[in-house]
N, C-alpha and C positions, 0 to 999 in steps of 0.2 A: 670183081670177085672178093677183093680183100675185105670190103665193108661187109658184105654177107656173112663171110667167114667169121669176122670179129663179132658181129651179133649174134651168130650161133654160138660161138664160143663163151660169150659173156652170159646168154641164157643157160647153157649147160653148167657153167660155174656157179650161177645163182641157184640152180635146181637141178641135180644130177638126172632127176626123172625126166627132164626135157630130151635126153638122149634118146630114150626109148619111144617118147612121143614123135620125135623128128624120123625115127626109123619106121613108125607106123605110118606117117604121112608119105614118106618115100614109097612105101610098099602099095599103099592105096592108089598113090598117084600114077604108079606104073601099071597097075591093074585096070585104071580108068582112063588110059591114054594121056596122061600128064596132068589131069585135074583132080580134085579132091573136095568133098563136101564135108561139113561138120558131122552130118549123119554117118558118114563112112567111118570116122576115127572117134566118135563119142565114147566108145569103150576103151579106148587106148590112152587118152589124155583128157584134162579137166577142161572146162570151158574157159577158165582163166588162162591156161596154157595156149589154147587156141586163139584167145582174143590178144595175147602177147605176141604170138607170131605174126597176126595181121597189123598189129600196131607197130612192130619193128620193120614192117616190109619184107619179111620173108616170104610170106604169102600174099599173093595179089590177085585182083579180080581177073577170072578167067570167063569163057564164054558161058558155061553153065555152072561154074563153081568158083574155087580158087586154084591157082596154079603157084609152083615155086618160081620165085622171081628170078633167081639165078642158079639153075641146076647144077652147073658144073661146080660152082662155089659150094653149094649145098652138099654135093657128094664128097668133095675135098675135105670139108669140115668134119662130116660124119666118119669119113674113112681115115681120118688122120694125115691126109696128104696136103692139107691147106697150108698156106704161107704163115708166117709169124704174125700174130694178131695185133703187133705194134703196141701202142701205148695202151690199149684196153686190157692187155695181159699183165700189165705191171700194176693196175689199179688194185686197191684193196677190195675184197668180196664183201658185199653188203647185201644181207637177206631183206627184201623190201617187205616181205610178210610180217617180219618182227616189228615194223614201224606202225602197222595197222592198228586202229583203235579198236578197243572191246566194245561190246554193247553197253557196258557200264559208262565208258569213256563218253560214248554218244548221249546217253541220257544225262549224264551230268552237265554235258555242253549246252543241251537244249534247255535244262532246268535253269542253268546260270543265265541264259539269254532271256528267259521268262522274268527272272528276278530283276534283269537290268530294266525292265519296263518301269519298275518302281521309281526310277530317277526321274520320269516324266509324268507319271500318273499318281496323284496324291492318294487315290483309293488303294492301290497297290502297296505304296510305301507304308500307308496307315495300318494295313492289314499285316504286312510282315513285321513291321515295328511293333505293333501290338502284342504279337505272338511271342517275339524275342523279349518284350518288356515284362513278361511274366517272370522270366529267369533273370534278366539283366536290371530290372527296375529297382530291387532291393540294394543292388550295388551302387546304382546312381544316387541313391538317397542317403546312402551310409558314408560316402566319402566324396572329397571333391571331384568335379567331373574331369579335371585334366588327369587325375590318377586313374579314372576309368578308362579314358582313352589310352593311356599309358599302358594298363593291363590288356586292353584289347590289341594294341600294337604287338606286345610281347607274345600274346596267344597266336595272332595271325603270322607273326615271324616265325614261330616255332614250327606251325603246320606247313607253312610255306617252305620252308628249308628241308623239312622231312619229305614233303611230297616230291620237291624237285629231285632230292637224293635218291629216292626210290623209284619214281616213275620215268626219269630221264636217263637213258643208257649212254654214259659219257664215252664208252669205248666205240659205240656206233655213231655217235657225233663226230668223234676223232677221225672215224674212217671216211665220214662224208666230207670233212674239211681237208683231209689229206688227198682225197680224189680231186677235189676242186683245185688245190694248190698244184697237184701233179700236172693236171691238164693246162694250167695257166703257164706253168714253168716250161711245159713242151711247147706251147704256142709261141712264147717269147724266144726260146731257142730256135725255132724254125724260122722266126722273122728275123732274127740276128743273122742267121746263115744266109738268108735271102739277100739281106742288105750287103753283106760281105761279099756275095757273089756278084751282085750288081756293081759294086765298086771296082772288083778286079776285072770287070768285062767278061764274065762267064758266058758260055754259049747259051743259046735259047733253049736248047733241050735241058741244060741243068736248071735254068730258071723255072722252065715249065714243070719240071719234076718237083722242085721246091714249092711252086704254087699249089700243085696236086697234094703235096704232104701237109701244107698249111690248111688246105679246104678240109683235108680228112680229119685234122685235129679240131677244126671249128665245128664239124659235123659231130665229132665225139663229145664236144663240150655242150652242144645243144641237146644231145641225148642225155648227157649226165645231168644237165639242169632239170630236165623232166624227173629223172630218177631222184634227184635231190629234193624232191617235195617232201620225202620221207624225212629229211631233216627238220623241216618246218613243222611236220606232224609230231615229231620227237620233241621238239621245244615247247609246243603249244599244249601238249597233253597234260603236263602238270598245272599249267596256267588255268585249264578248265576247271580243275577240281579246286584250285585256290580262289578262283571267282565264285565258284558255287558256295563256298564258306564264307567268303569275305564280303560280298555284295550285301547279304542280309545284315551283316553288322554295320555297314555303312548306312543301310537304309535305317537301322534302328538309331544310329548317332544323329542323322539327319531328323528323324522323328521326334528325338529329344530336344535338339536345339532349336529348331527352326519352327517351333510353335504348335506342331500337330500333337506332340505327346503331352505327357503330364509336366507342368511347370515346376519342378522340384530341384532344378539345377541352377547353379550360379551363372550369369550371363556373361561375365567377363574372366579373362585369365591374363596374368602377367607373363609375357613371353621374352626371353632373351633377345636383346638387341632392338625390340619393338616396344617394350612396355606395355602398359595395360590396354587390352583390346578387348572388344565383344567377340564372341565365338563366331558370330555371323559376318564378321568384318572382314574384308579382303586385306590380306598383309603382302601377298606377293601376286601382283597383279589381280586376277579374279579369284585366286585361290583363297579360300577363307580360312580363318585362324585355325579351326578344329582340324581342317584337312592337313595344313601344313604341320601342326603339332603331332598329329598321327604319323605323317611320313617320317618326320624326324627321329620320333620314337622307334618306328618300325625299322628303319634303315640301320640305325645304330645297333639295335638289338641283333638284327640279322647277321650282321659282321662278327659280333661278338659270339653268337651261337655257332657259327660256322668254324671259327677258331677253336672254340670249346669243343666241339664235337669232331673236329679235323675232317670236315666235309669240304672236298675240293669240287667245285662246279665247273672247272675248265675241261673242255674235251680231251680225251685221252688219245694222243697221237703217237704213242709209244709203239 
């Protein structure tokens, strides 16, 4: 009973319209002898809400449709007579809908994947590099190429920082982390209580009660792990846009350095602690000199930019 009440409580806290949806399901179930079908309630709730109820196990397969898994707990939760929801009541509320990607995010992701093909196919790399060379070619012929890479690193560092600051919700990220930490702390607390009970020779009934409590926390953790996919969506959303703008620039640098583009750049550079090396030469394992130089410039500038703009990329857990 407790698990069903907790699930219903969590859904209502997530979206208050769930309460009306659950009332409609109860009403139709009573009218139909305990079972309900999607066609019966489609005017009272969305298909997404219907799917969530099935996913959470509140509705289960019946003979001709779906039935409420635990009717008494269902009624108690809706009528306000249910037991305390336990750990779930103490967790921060997170609107999963806010973590969904927009249509433009999805288009950006697909386009970035198409650009990535250029790393393996010369024809794609030459096509992208040739287009960008119209704008960046004069820059490459008017200054040393290491300064061109520095300029690109500064540019990518600037828009990467701004995209992360504007597309990633640090408050929601903090809620996801707070939720995971609360569940881990609760699990550790129950495990410690069980160990203490076993040491003092507690009764089998007390040990069994603690086992049930631990199992409940573990079930809540498993459910939260599924919900926490929103955290990974939140983290990866700005990365998609960063890749969309950065991959073509990498393809252009490859186009210029590795012989497929116009040969108007110097082929060597003097790097700190390494000395004079060719751009194509590996300096840190397989990482070539131009890639190492780009990352050194980019990482240094990003840190300076965040300090200058007072941008904090740590999750807000306040």
